[in-house]
Structures are given as C-alpha cells and as structure tokens.
PyMOL Python script that loads the backbone (N, CA, C, O; Angstrom):
from pymol import cmd

cmd.read_pdbstr("""\
ATOM      1  N   MET A   1     111.345 100.124 100.124  1.00  0.00           N
ATOM      2  CA  MET A   1     110.777  98.663  99.756  1.00  0.00           C
ATOM      3  C   MET A   1     111.192  98.515  98.022  1.00  0.00           C
ATOM      4  O   MET A   1     111.446  99.291  97.100  1.00  0.00           O
ATOM      5  N   PHE A   2     111.084  96.998  98.227  1.00  0.00           N
ATOM      6  CA  PHE A   2     111.282  96.664  96.493  1.00  0.00           C
ATOM      7  C   PHE A   2     110.101  95.295  96.351  1.00  0.00           C
ATOM      8  O   PHE A   2     110.291  94.496  97.267  1.00  0.00           O
ATOM      9  N   TYR A   3     109.384  95.034  95.765  1.00  0.00           N
ATOM     10  CA  TYR A   3     108.569  94.279  94.968  1.00  0.00           C
ATOM     11  C   TYR A   3     108.390  93.272  94.225  1.00  0.00           C
ATOM     12  O   TYR A   3     108.882  93.337  93.098  1.00  0.00           O
ATOM     13  N   VAL A   4     107.851  92.385  94.506  1.00  0.00           N
ATOM     14  CA  VAL A   4     108.131  91.054  93.392  1.00  0.00           C
ATOM     15  C   VAL A   4     106.498  90.718  92.905  1.00  0.00           C
ATOM     16  O   VAL A   4     105.685  90.388  93.769  1.00  0.00           O
ATOM     17  N   TYR A   5     106.194  90.801  91.830  1.00  0.00           N
ATOM     18  CA  TYR A   5     104.680  90.584  91.508  1.00  0.00           C
ATOM     19  C   TYR A   5     104.538  89.955  90.682  1.00  0.00           C
ATOM     20  O   TYR A   5     105.393  89.645  89.852  1.00  0.00           O
ATOM     21  N   VAL A   6     103.081  89.520  90.731  1.00  0.00           N
ATOM     22  CA  VAL A   6     102.151  88.579  89.387  1.00  0.00           C
ATOM     23  C   VAL A   6     101.382  89.339  88.679  1.00  0.00           C
ATOM     24  O   VAL A   6     100.816  90.130  89.433  1.00  0.00           O
ATOM     25  N   LEU A   7     101.121  89.468  87.735  1.00  0.00           N
ATOM     26  CA  LEU A   7     100.274  89.698  86.630  1.00  0.00           C
ATOM     27  C   LEU A   7      99.549  88.526  85.917  1.00  0.00           C
ATOM     28  O   LEU A   7     100.042  87.445  85.598  1.00  0.00           O
ATOM     29  N   GLN A   8      97.938  89.077  85.683  1.00  0.00           N
ATOM     30  CA  GLN A   8      97.761  88.030  85.131  1.00  0.00           C
ATOM     31  C   GLN A   8      97.012  88.672  83.671  1.00  0.00           C
ATOM     32  O   GLN A   8      96.457  89.765  83.561  1.00  0.00           O
ATOM     33  N   SER A   9      97.172  87.762  82.761  1.00  0.00           N
ATOM     34  CA  SER A   9      96.659  89.116  81.516  1.00  0.00           C
ATOM     35  C   SER A   9      95.295  88.671  81.406  1.00  0.00           C
ATOM     36  O   SER A   9      94.917  87.500  81.432  1.00  0.00           O
ATOM     37  N   LYS A  10      94.671  89.580  81.295  1.00  0.00           N
ATOM     38  CA  LYS A  10      93.188  88.925  81.170  1.00  0.00           C
ATOM     39  C   LYS A  10      92.629  89.088  79.461  1.00  0.00           C
ATOM     40  O   LYS A  10      91.548  89.651  79.291  1.00  0.00           O
ATOM     41  N   LYS A  11      93.268  88.667  78.453  1.00  0.00           N
ATOM     42  CA  LYS A  11      93.210  88.682  76.959  1.00  0.00           C
ATOM     43  C   LYS A  11      93.731  87.380  77.129  1.00  0.00           C
ATOM     44  O   LYS A  11      93.046  86.669  76.395  1.00  0.00           O
ATOM     45  N   ASP A  12      94.632  86.641  77.740  1.00  0.00           N
ATOM     46  CA  ASP A  12      95.090  85.135  76.982  1.00  0.00           C
ATOM     47  C   ASP A  12      95.157  84.534  78.206  1.00  0.00           C
ATOM     48  O   ASP A  12      95.211  83.308  78.116  1.00  0.00           O
ATOM     49  N   LYS A  13      95.172  84.986  79.371  1.00  0.00           N
ATOM     50  CA  LYS A  13      95.284  84.061  81.056  1.00  0.00           C
ATOM     51  C   LYS A  13      96.845  83.775  81.250  1.00  0.00           C
ATOM     52  O   LYS A  13      97.191  82.862  82.000  1.00  0.00           O
ATOM     53  N   SER A  14      97.922  84.669  80.477  1.00  0.00           N
ATOM     54  CA  SER A  14      99.152  84.567  80.923  1.00  0.00           C
ATOM     55  C   SER A  14      99.684  85.142  81.769  1.00  0.00           C
ATOM     56  O   SER A  14      99.183  86.215  82.103  1.00  0.00           O
ATOM     57  N   PHE A  15     100.919  84.666  82.465  1.00  0.00           N
ATOM     58  CA  PHE A  15     101.468  85.685  83.406  1.00  0.00           C
ATOM     59  C   PHE A  15     102.685  86.437  83.287  1.00  0.00           C
ATOM     60  O   PHE A  15     103.644  86.227  82.544  1.00  0.00           O
ATOM     61  N   TYR A  16     102.497  87.355  84.143  1.00  0.00           N
ATOM     62  CA  TYR A  16     103.891  87.959  83.961  1.00  0.00           C
ATOM     63  C   TYR A  16     104.552  88.011  85.631  1.00  0.00           C
ATOM     64  O   TYR A  16     103.816  87.704  86.569  1.00  0.00           O
ATOM     65  N   ILE A  17     105.628  88.322  85.805  1.00  0.00           N
ATOM     66  CA  ILE A  17     106.185  88.349  87.374  1.00  0.00           C
ATOM     67  C   ILE A  17     107.375  89.307  87.005  1.00  0.00           C
ATOM     68  O   ILE A  17     108.362  89.053  86.314  1.00  0.00           O
ATOM     69  N   GLY A  18     107.007  90.543  87.682  1.00  0.00           N
ATOM     70  CA  GLY A  18     108.376  91.230  87.675  1.00  0.00           C
ATOM     71  C   GLY A  18     108.814  91.944  89.204  1.00  0.00           C
ATOM     72  O   GLY A  18     108.476  91.591  90.334  1.00  0.00           O
ATOM     73  N   PHE A  19     109.486  92.813  88.874  1.00  0.00           N
ATOM     74  CA  PHE A  19     110.418  93.394  90.419  1.00  0.00           C
ATOM     75  C   PHE A  19     110.158  94.871  89.879  1.00  0.00           C
ATOM     76  O   PHE A  19     110.361  95.403  88.787  1.00  0.00           O
ATOM     77  N   ALA A  20     109.764  95.203  90.778  1.00  0.00           N
ATOM     78  CA  ALA A  20     109.955  96.930  90.870  1.00  0.00           C
ATOM     79  C   ALA A  20     110.162  97.621  92.634  1.00  0.00           C
ATOM     80  O   ALA A  20     109.669  97.114  93.642  1.00  0.00           O
ATOM     81  N   PRO A  21     111.043  98.908  92.579  1.00  0.00           N
ATOM     82  CA  PRO A  21     111.164  99.315  93.984  1.00  0.00           C
ATOM     83  C   PRO A  21     110.305 100.340  93.925  1.00  0.00           C
ATOM     84  O   PRO A  21     110.540 101.316  94.638  1.00  0.00           O
ATOM     85  N   ASN A  22     109.107 100.334  93.047  1.00  0.00           N
ATOM     86  CA  ASN A  22     108.070 101.367  93.284  1.00  0.00           C
ATOM     87  C   ASN A  22     106.552 100.807  92.710  1.00  0.00           C
ATOM     88  O   ASN A  22     106.001 101.531  91.880  1.00  0.00           O
ATOM     89  N   LEU A  23     105.830  99.496  93.138  1.00  0.00           N
ATOM     90  CA  LEU A  23     105.272  99.242  93.067  1.00  0.00           C
ATOM     91  C   LEU A  23     103.694  99.811  92.237  1.00  0.00           C
ATOM     92  O   LEU A  23     103.036  99.370  91.295  1.00  0.00           O
ATOM     93  N   ARG A  24     103.567 100.889  93.074  1.00  0.00           N
ATOM     94  CA  ARG A  24     102.412 101.718  92.078  1.00  0.00           C
ATOM     95  C   ARG A  24     103.079 102.212  90.429  1.00  0.00           C
ATOM     96  O   ARG A  24     102.793 101.929  89.265  1.00  0.00           O
ATOM     97  N   GLU A  25     103.669 102.719  90.821  1.00  0.00           N
ATOM     98  CA  GLU A  25     104.723 103.735  89.344  1.00  0.00           C
ATOM     99  C   GLU A  25     104.664 102.431  88.103  1.00  0.00           C
ATOM    100  O   GLU A  25     104.022 102.481  87.054  1.00  0.00           O
ATOM    101  N   ARG A  26     105.591 101.212  88.622  1.00  0.00           N
ATOM    102  CA  ARG A  26     105.159 100.220  87.758  1.00  0.00           C
ATOM    103  C   ARG A  26     103.858  99.682  87.243  1.00  0.00           C
ATOM    104  O   ARG A  26     103.748  99.288  86.082  1.00  0.00           O
ATOM    105  N   LEU A  27     102.852  99.665  88.128  1.00  0.00           N
ATOM    106  CA  LEU A  27     101.537  99.118  87.402  1.00  0.00           C
ATOM    107  C   LEU A  27     100.814 100.270  86.639  1.00  0.00           C
ATOM    108  O   LEU A  27      99.764 100.117  86.015  1.00  0.00           O
ATOM    109  N   VAL A  28     101.386 101.247  86.741  1.00  0.00           N
ATOM    110  CA  VAL A  28     100.975 102.372  85.902  1.00  0.00           C
ATOM    111  C   VAL A  28     101.852 102.559  84.597  1.00  0.00           C
ATOM    112  O   VAL A  28     101.357 102.878  83.516  1.00  0.00           O
ATOM    113  N   LYS A  29     103.142 102.341  84.792  1.00  0.00           N
ATOM    114  CA  LYS A  29     103.524 102.057  83.748  1.00  0.00           C
ATOM    115  C   LYS A  29     103.033 100.668  82.796  1.00  0.00           C
ATOM    116  O   LYS A  29     103.269 100.731  81.590  1.00  0.00           O
ATOM    117  N   HIS A  30     102.582  99.842  83.161  1.00  0.00           N
ATOM    118  CA  HIS A  30     102.107  98.395  82.870  1.00  0.00           C
ATOM    119  C   HIS A  30     100.957  99.038  81.802  1.00  0.00           C
ATOM    120  O   HIS A  30     100.804  98.911  80.587  1.00  0.00           O
ATOM    121  N   SER A  31     100.227  99.787  82.840  1.00  0.00           N
ATOM    122  CA  SER A  31      98.414 100.209  82.051  1.00  0.00           C
ATOM    123  C   SER A  31      98.643 101.059  80.864  1.00  0.00           C
ATOM    124  O   SER A  31      97.853 101.090  79.920  1.00  0.00           O
ATOM    125  N   LYS A  32      99.970 101.896  80.934  1.00  0.00           N
ATOM    126  CA  LYS A  32      99.699 103.008  80.150  1.00  0.00           C
ATOM    127  C   LYS A  32     100.780 102.081  79.129  1.00  0.00           C
ATOM    128  O   LYS A  32     101.527 102.816  78.482  1.00  0.00           O
ATOM    129  N   ARG A  33     100.958 100.764  78.912  1.00  0.00           N
ATOM    130  CA  ARG A  33     101.858 100.109  77.713  1.00  0.00           C
ATOM    131  C   ARG A  33     102.924 100.733  77.609  1.00  0.00           C
ATOM    132  O   ARG A  33     103.198 101.300  76.551  1.00  0.00           O
ATOM    133  N   LEU A  34     103.804 100.766  78.742  1.00  0.00           N
ATOM    134  CA  LEU A  34     105.076 101.849  78.681  1.00  0.00           C
ATOM    135  C   LEU A  34     105.986 100.418  78.686  1.00  0.00           C
ATOM    136  O   LEU A  34     107.187 100.684  78.640  1.00  0.00           O
ATOM    137  N   VAL A  35     105.745  99.189  78.724  1.00  0.00           N
ATOM    138  CA  VAL A  35     106.629  98.217  79.511  1.00  0.00           C
ATOM    139  C   VAL A  35     106.265  97.206  77.967  1.00  0.00           C
ATOM    140  O   VAL A  35     105.139  96.828  77.644  1.00  0.00           O
ATOM    141  N   GLN A  36     107.309  96.988  77.347  1.00  0.00           N
ATOM    142  CA  GLN A  36     107.088  96.655  76.194  1.00  0.00           C
ATOM    143  C   GLN A  36     106.681  94.957  76.515  1.00  0.00           C
ATOM    144  O   GLN A  36     105.790  94.404  75.870  1.00  0.00           O
ATOM    145  N   SER A  37     107.379  94.321  77.475  1.00  0.00           N
ATOM    146  CA  SER A  37     107.135  92.762  77.678  1.00  0.00           C
ATOM    147  C   SER A  37     105.475  92.385  78.189  1.00  0.00           C
ATOM    148  O   SER A  37     105.161  91.270  78.604  1.00  0.00           O
ATOM    149  N   THR A  38     104.609  93.427  78.078  1.00  0.00           N
ATOM    150  CA  THR A  38     103.241  93.104  78.497  1.00  0.00           C
ATOM    151  C   THR A  38     102.704  94.172  77.630  1.00  0.00           C
ATOM    152  O   THR A  38     101.497  93.960  77.748  1.00  0.00           O
ATOM    153  N   LYS A  39     102.787  94.921  77.041  1.00  0.00           N
ATOM    154  CA  LYS A  39     101.997  95.906  75.751  1.00  0.00           C
ATOM    155  C   LYS A  39     101.001  95.355  75.684  1.00  0.00           C
ATOM    156  O   LYS A  39      99.966  95.748  76.221  1.00  0.00           O
ATOM    157  N   HIS A  40     101.155  94.032  74.808  1.00  0.00           N
ATOM    158  CA  HIS A  40     100.467  93.056  73.882  1.00  0.00           C
ATOM    159  C   HIS A  40      99.450  92.197  74.553  1.00  0.00           C
ATOM    160  O   HIS A  40      98.674  91.443  73.966  1.00  0.00           O
ATOM    161  N   LEU A  41      99.552  92.439  76.212  1.00  0.00           N
ATOM    162  CA  LEU A  41      98.688  91.420  76.797  1.00  0.00           C
ATOM    163  C   LEU A  41      97.798  92.013  77.693  1.00  0.00           C
ATOM    164  O   LEU A  41      97.227  91.302  78.520  1.00  0.00           O
ATOM    165  N   LEU A  42      97.534  93.607  77.631  1.00  0.00           N
ATOM    166  CA  LEU A  42      96.713  94.088  78.259  1.00  0.00           C
ATOM    167  C   LEU A  42      95.014  93.944  77.827  1.00  0.00           C
ATOM    168  O   LEU A  42      94.669  94.007  76.647  1.00  0.00           O
ATOM    169  N   PRO A  43      94.554  93.851  78.352  1.00  0.00           N
ATOM    170  CA  PRO A  43      94.928  94.600  80.466  1.00  0.00           C
ATOM    171  C   PRO A  43      95.349  93.367  81.228  1.00  0.00           C
ATOM    172  O   PRO A  43      94.998  92.219  80.958  1.00  0.00           O
ATOM    173  N   MET A  44      95.971  93.659  81.999  1.00  0.00           N
ATOM    174  CA  MET A  44      96.591  92.694  82.732  1.00  0.00           C
ATOM    175  C   MET A  44      95.792  93.537  84.706  1.00  0.00           C
ATOM    176  O   MET A  44      95.336  94.651  84.962  1.00  0.00           O
ATOM    177  N   THR A  45      95.989  92.368  85.533  1.00  0.00           N
ATOM    178  CA  THR A  45      95.309  92.462  86.529  1.00  0.00           C
ATOM    179  C   THR A  45      96.503  92.072  87.762  1.00  0.00           C
ATOM    180  O   THR A  45      96.946  90.924  87.810  1.00  0.00           O
ATOM    181  N   LEU A  46      96.881  92.927  88.550  1.00  0.00           N
ATOM    182  CA  LEU A  46      97.741  92.305  89.683  1.00  0.00           C
ATOM    183  C   LEU A  46      96.823  91.369  90.789  1.00  0.00           C
ATOM    184  O   LEU A  46      95.902  91.673  91.548  1.00  0.00           O
ATOM    185  N   ILE A  47      97.480  90.171  90.525  1.00  0.00           N
ATOM    186  CA  ILE A  47      97.091  88.990  91.713  1.00  0.00           C
ATOM    187  C   ILE A  47      97.937  88.526  92.977  1.00  0.00           C
ATOM    188  O   ILE A  47      97.511  87.913  93.955  1.00  0.00           O
ATOM    189  N   TYR A  48      99.068  88.904  92.763  1.00  0.00           N
ATOM    190  CA  TYR A  48      99.891  88.862  93.882  1.00  0.00           C
ATOM    191  C   TYR A  48     101.145  89.837  93.859  1.00  0.00           C
ATOM    192  O   TYR A  48     101.588  90.446  92.885  1.00  0.00           O
ATOM    193  N   PHE A  49     101.645  89.839  95.270  1.00  0.00           N
ATOM    194  CA  PHE A  49     102.583  91.057  94.897  1.00  0.00           C
ATOM    195  C   PHE A  49     103.263  90.087  96.679  1.00  0.00           C
ATOM    196  O   PHE A  49     102.500  89.446  97.402  1.00  0.00           O
ATOM    197  N   GLU A  50     104.752  90.265  96.955  1.00  0.00           N
ATOM    198  CA  GLU A  50     106.096  89.963  98.004  1.00  0.00           C
ATOM    199  C   GLU A  50     106.407  91.594  98.231  1.00  0.00           C
ATOM    200  O   GLU A  50     106.586  92.099  97.123  1.00  0.00           O
ATOM    201  N   SER A  51     106.517  92.481  99.193  1.00  0.00           N
ATOM    202  CA  SER A  51     107.464  93.157  99.799  1.00  0.00           C
ATOM    203  C   SER A  51     108.956  92.982 100.109  1.00  0.00           C
ATOM    204  O   SER A  51     108.846  91.774 100.314  1.00  0.00           O
ATOM    205  N   TYR A  52     110.070  93.177 100.280  1.00  0.00           N
ATOM    206  CA  TYR A  52     111.499  92.868 100.838  1.00  0.00           C
ATOM    207  C   TYR A  52     112.111  94.304 101.018  1.00  0.00           C
ATOM    208  O   TYR A  52     112.027  95.233 100.214  1.00  0.00           O
ATOM    209  N   ARG A  53     112.784  94.296 102.313  1.00  0.00           N
ATOM    210  CA  ARG A  53     113.197  95.321 102.674  1.00  0.00           C
ATOM    211  C   ARG A  53     114.508  95.740 101.897  1.00  0.00           C
ATOM    212  O   ARG A  53     114.728  96.921 101.629  1.00  0.00           O
ATOM    213  N   SER A  54     115.743  94.273 101.396  1.00  0.00           N
ATOM    214  CA  SER A  54     116.386  94.077 100.363  1.00  0.00           C
ATOM    215  C   SER A  54     116.058  93.649  98.999  1.00  0.00           C
ATOM    216  O   SER A  54     115.481  92.660  98.548  1.00  0.00           O
ATOM    217  N   LYS A  55     116.902  95.277  98.181  1.00  0.00           N
ATOM    218  CA  LYS A  55     116.613  94.497  96.711  1.00  0.00           C
ATOM    219  C   LYS A  55     117.307  93.465  96.357  1.00  0.00           C
ATOM    220  O   LYS A  55     116.941  92.943  95.304  1.00  0.00           O
ATOM    221  N   THR A  56     118.693  92.732  97.197  1.00  0.00           N
ATOM    222  CA  THR A  56     118.953  91.632  96.535  1.00  0.00           C
ATOM    223  C   THR A  56     118.107  90.546  97.144  1.00  0.00           C
ATOM    224  O   THR A  56     118.192  89.500  96.500  1.00  0.00           O
ATOM    225  N   ASP A  57     117.284  90.479  98.236  1.00  0.00           N
ATOM    226  CA  ASP A  57     116.046  89.264  97.948  1.00  0.00           C
ATOM    227  C   ASP A  57     115.007  89.565  97.319  1.00  0.00           C
ATOM    228  O   ASP A  57     114.124  88.719  97.466  1.00  0.00           O
ATOM    229  N   ALA A  58     114.738  90.411  96.683  1.00  0.00           N
ATOM    230  CA  ALA A  58     113.757  90.458  95.803  1.00  0.00           C
ATOM    231  C   ALA A  58     113.980  90.508  94.770  1.00  0.00           C
ATOM    232  O   ALA A  58     112.965  90.595  94.079  1.00  0.00           O
ATOM    233  N   LEU A  59     115.272  90.493  94.017  1.00  0.00           N
ATOM    234  CA  LEU A  59     115.473  89.752  92.824  1.00  0.00           C
ATOM    235  C   LEU A  59     115.809  88.596  92.715  1.00  0.00           C
ATOM    236  O   LEU A  59     115.667  88.095  91.599  1.00  0.00           O
ATOM    237  N   ASN A  60     116.262  87.919  93.601  1.00  0.00           N
ATOM    238  CA  ASN A  60     116.871  86.411  94.216  1.00  0.00           C
ATOM    239  C   ASN A  60     115.363  85.665  94.002  1.00  0.00           C
ATOM    240  O   ASN A  60     115.363  84.493  93.626  1.00  0.00           O
ATOM    241  N   ARG A  61     113.914  86.449  94.276  1.00  0.00           N
ATOM    242  CA  ARG A  61     112.851  85.840  94.712  1.00  0.00           C
ATOM    243  C   ARG A  61     112.690  86.107  93.324  1.00  0.00           C
ATOM    244  O   ARG A  61     113.102  85.126  92.705  1.00  0.00           O
ATOM    245  N   GLU A  62     112.267  87.014  92.540  1.00  0.00           N
ATOM    246  CA  GLU A  62     111.765  86.921  90.891  1.00  0.00           C
ATOM    247  C   GLU A  62     112.525  86.324  90.187  1.00  0.00           C
ATOM    248  O   GLU A  62     112.054  86.120  89.068  1.00  0.00           O
ATOM    249  N   LYS A  63     114.011  85.753  90.424  1.00  0.00           N
ATOM    250  CA  LYS A  63     114.683  85.038  89.355  1.00  0.00           C
ATOM    251  C   LYS A  63     114.234  83.416  89.412  1.00  0.00           C
ATOM    252  O   LYS A  63     114.291  82.630  88.466  1.00  0.00           O
ATOM    253  N   GLN A  64     113.751  83.117  90.839  1.00  0.00           N
ATOM    254  CA  GLN A  64     113.549  81.804  91.437  1.00  0.00           C
ATOM    255  C   GLN A  64     112.182  81.965  90.880  1.00  0.00           C
ATOM    256  O   GLN A  64     112.244  81.347  89.817  1.00  0.00           O
ATOM    257  N   LEU A  65     111.291  82.322  90.966  1.00  0.00           N
ATOM    258  CA  LEU A  65     109.820  82.122  90.423  1.00  0.00           C
ATOM    259  C   LEU A  65     110.134  82.069  88.686  1.00  0.00           C
ATOM    260  O   LEU A  65     109.519  81.271  87.979  1.00  0.00           O
ATOM    261  N   LYS A  66     111.157  83.015  88.117  1.00  0.00           N
ATOM    262  CA  LYS A  66     110.914  83.103  86.602  1.00  0.00           C
ATOM    263  C   LYS A  66     111.702  81.723  86.009  1.00  0.00           C
ATOM    264  O   LYS A  66     111.368  81.131  84.982  1.00  0.00           O
ATOM    265  N   ARG A  67     112.606  81.425  86.724  1.00  0.00           N
ATOM    266  CA  ARG A  67     113.680  80.379  86.471  1.00  0.00           C
ATOM    267  C   ARG A  67     113.056  78.786  86.583  1.00  0.00           C
ATOM    268  O   ARG A  67     112.966  77.826  85.817  1.00  0.00           O
ATOM    269  N   PHE A  68     112.674  79.093  88.034  1.00  0.00           N
ATOM    270  CA  PHE A  68     112.184  77.319  88.259  1.00  0.00           C
ATOM    271  C   PHE A  68     110.470  77.207  88.917  1.00  0.00           C
ATOM    272  O   PHE A  68     109.914  77.572  89.953  1.00  0.00           O
ATOM    273  N   ALA A  69     109.984  76.361  87.434  1.00  0.00           N
ATOM    274  CA  ALA A  69     108.856  76.004  87.508  1.00  0.00           C
ATOM    275  C   ALA A  69     108.071  75.289  88.563  1.00  0.00           C
ATOM    276  O   ALA A  69     106.850  75.195  88.441  1.00  0.00           O
ATOM    277  N   LYS A  70     108.720  74.762  89.624  1.00  0.00           N
ATOM    278  CA  LYS A  70     108.342  74.354  90.569  1.00  0.00           C
ATOM    279  C   LYS A  70     108.053  75.708  91.756  1.00  0.00           C
ATOM    280  O   LYS A  70     107.061  75.770  92.482  1.00  0.00           O
ATOM    281  N   GLY A  71     108.674  76.267  91.736  1.00  0.00           N
ATOM    282  CA  GLY A  71     108.235  77.574  92.680  1.00  0.00           C
ATOM    283  C   GLY A  71     107.245  78.413  92.306  1.00  0.00           C
ATOM    284  O   GLY A  71     106.610  79.094  93.112  1.00  0.00           O
ATOM    285  N   PHE A  72     107.055  78.410  91.036  1.00  0.00           N
ATOM    286  CA  PHE A  72     106.181  79.256  90.358  1.00  0.00           C
ATOM    287  C   PHE A  72     104.734  78.554  90.316  1.00  0.00           C
ATOM    288  O   PHE A  72     103.588  78.981  90.461  1.00  0.00           O
ATOM    289  N   TYR A  73     105.308  77.247  90.043  1.00  0.00           N
ATOM    290  CA  TYR A  73     103.884  76.413  90.336  1.00  0.00           C
ATOM    291  C   TYR A  73     102.870  75.984  91.478  1.00  0.00           C
ATOM    292  O   TYR A  73     101.746  75.507  91.326  1.00  0.00           O
ATOM    293  N   SER A  74     103.592  76.293  92.753  1.00  0.00           N
ATOM    294  CA  SER A  74     103.582  76.610  94.279  1.00  0.00           C
ATOM    295  C   SER A  74     103.065  77.402  94.541  1.00  0.00           C
ATOM    296  O   SER A  74     102.316  77.186  95.493  1.00  0.00           O
ATOM    297  N   LEU A  75     103.034  78.798  93.987  1.00  0.00           N
ATOM    298  CA  LEU A  75     102.559  79.821  94.250  1.00  0.00           C
ATOM    299  C   LEU A  75     101.084  79.956  93.153  1.00  0.00           C
ATOM    300  O   LEU A  75     100.171  80.778  93.233  1.00  0.00           O
ATOM    301  N   LYS A  76     101.204  79.235  92.512  1.00  0.00           N
ATOM    302  CA  LYS A  76      99.825  79.269  91.491  1.00  0.00           C
ATOM    303  C   LYS A  76      98.665  78.518  92.300  1.00  0.00           C
ATOM    304  O   LYS A  76      97.554  78.999  92.523  1.00  0.00           O
ATOM    305  N   ARG A  77      99.125  77.231  92.708  1.00  0.00           N
ATOM    306  CA  ARG A  77      98.590  76.646  93.276  1.00  0.00           C
ATOM    307  C   ARG A  77      97.951  77.089  94.895  1.00  0.00           C
ATOM    308  O   ARG A  77      96.932  76.571  95.352  1.00  0.00           O
ATOM    309  N   ARG A  78      98.785  78.157  95.639  1.00  0.00           N
ATOM    310  CA  ARG A  78      98.136  79.085  96.644  1.00  0.00           C
ATOM    311  C   ARG A  78      97.125  79.944  96.000  1.00  0.00           C
ATOM    312  O   ARG A  78      96.080  80.266  96.566  1.00  0.00           O
ATOM    313  N   LEU A  79      97.466  80.325  94.762  1.00  0.00           N
ATOM    314  CA  LEU A  79      96.403  81.502  94.615  1.00  0.00           C
ATOM    315  C   LEU A  79      95.642  80.794  93.870  1.00  0.00           C
ATOM    316  O   LEU A  79      95.563  81.516  92.876  1.00  0.00           O
ATOM    317  N   ARG A  80      94.908  79.712  93.614  1.00  0.00           N
ATOM    318  CA  ARG A  80      94.009  79.198  92.762  1.00  0.00           C
ATOM    319  C   ARG A  80      93.094  80.250  92.686  1.00  0.00           C
ATOM    320  O   ARG A  80      92.937  80.948  91.684  1.00  0.00           O
ATOM    321  N   GLU A  81      92.309  80.402  94.055  1.00  0.00           N
ATOM    322  CA  GLU A  81      90.783  81.601  93.570  1.00  0.00           C
ATOM    323  C   GLU A  81      91.200  82.886  93.206  1.00  0.00           C
ATOM    324  O   GLU A  81      90.418  83.676  92.677  1.00  0.00           O
ATOM    325  N   SER A  82      92.886  83.282  93.553  1.00  0.00           N
ATOM    326  CA  SER A  82      92.617  84.672  93.359  1.00  0.00           C
ATOM    327  C   SER A  82      92.874  84.816  91.728  1.00  0.00           C
ATOM    328  O   SER A  82      92.854  85.942  91.230  1.00  0.00           O
ATOM    329  N   MET A  83      93.140  83.533  90.830  1.00  0.00           N
ATOM    330  CA  MET A  83      93.722  83.803  89.634  1.00  0.00           C
ATOM    331  C   MET A  83      92.132  84.097  88.805  1.00  0.00           C
ATOM    332  O   MET A  83      91.017  83.820  89.246  1.00  0.00           O
ATOM    333  N   LEU A  84      92.509  84.796  87.378  1.00  0.00           N
ATOM    334  CA  LEU A  84      91.236  84.717  86.716  1.00  0.00           C
ATOM    335  C   LEU A  84      90.700  83.663  86.157  1.00  0.00           C
ATOM    336  O   LEU A  84      91.419  82.739  85.777  1.00  0.00           O
ATOM    337  N   GLU A  85      89.429  83.635  86.027  1.00  0.00           N
ATOM    338  CA  GLU A  85      88.894  82.409  85.617  1.00  0.00           C
ATOM    339  C   GLU A  85      88.842  82.120  84.299  1.00  0.00           C
ATOM    340  O   GLU A  85      88.388  82.898  83.459  1.00  0.00           O
ATOM    341  N   GLU A  86      89.470  80.580  83.966  1.00  0.00           N
ATOM    342  CA  GLU A  86      89.971  79.952  82.904  1.00  0.00           C
ATOM    343  C   GLU A  86      89.021  79.771  81.788  1.00  0.00           C
ATOM    344  O   GLU A  86      89.381  79.203  80.757  1.00  0.00           O
TER     345      GLU A  86
END
""", "prot")
cmd.dss("prot")
cmd.show_as("cartoon", "prot")
cmd.util.cbc("prot")
cmd.orient("prot")
C-alpha cells in the first residue's frame, strides 16, 4: 500500500502533505526530526490519510493536494472537526 497523509503542526497550526509507502515508519521519522521539512514544526499530529494500491495514484493525489488550493481547501472543509483548534 501507498499513503498520502496530512500532518498539522501543534506549534503553528500549519499543514504538511506527504507520501509514504510505509506510513508508520514515515511518522516515526517525522517525530524523530529526520524529515527536514517538518523538524522545525514539531510536534505534529496526523489528521488524515488515504491509502492506495497504486504508487502512481498516490503520488498523483499528493500532487493534487499540494498544487491545487481548491483540492486541499475541499479536504480541509471535510476535516474541520479533526483539525487542531486555532
């Protein structure tokens, strides 16, 4: 399986969208400050993930969420209650 996931920083409420073939392993790397783009945002909370059988589908979805504000906005509206309080 391949995963697209969304983390939210407890520090400044910002979001990080990522892709991983092993979600648990990737989350451990985030928490141990081994991911350059999130180590300054820790601690972070997993607020959403999607799983895919196809790596291509997962990478396309990650790209869609990162590049198109409308796609991520739509997801944020669906997750309103899951996000950290602002």
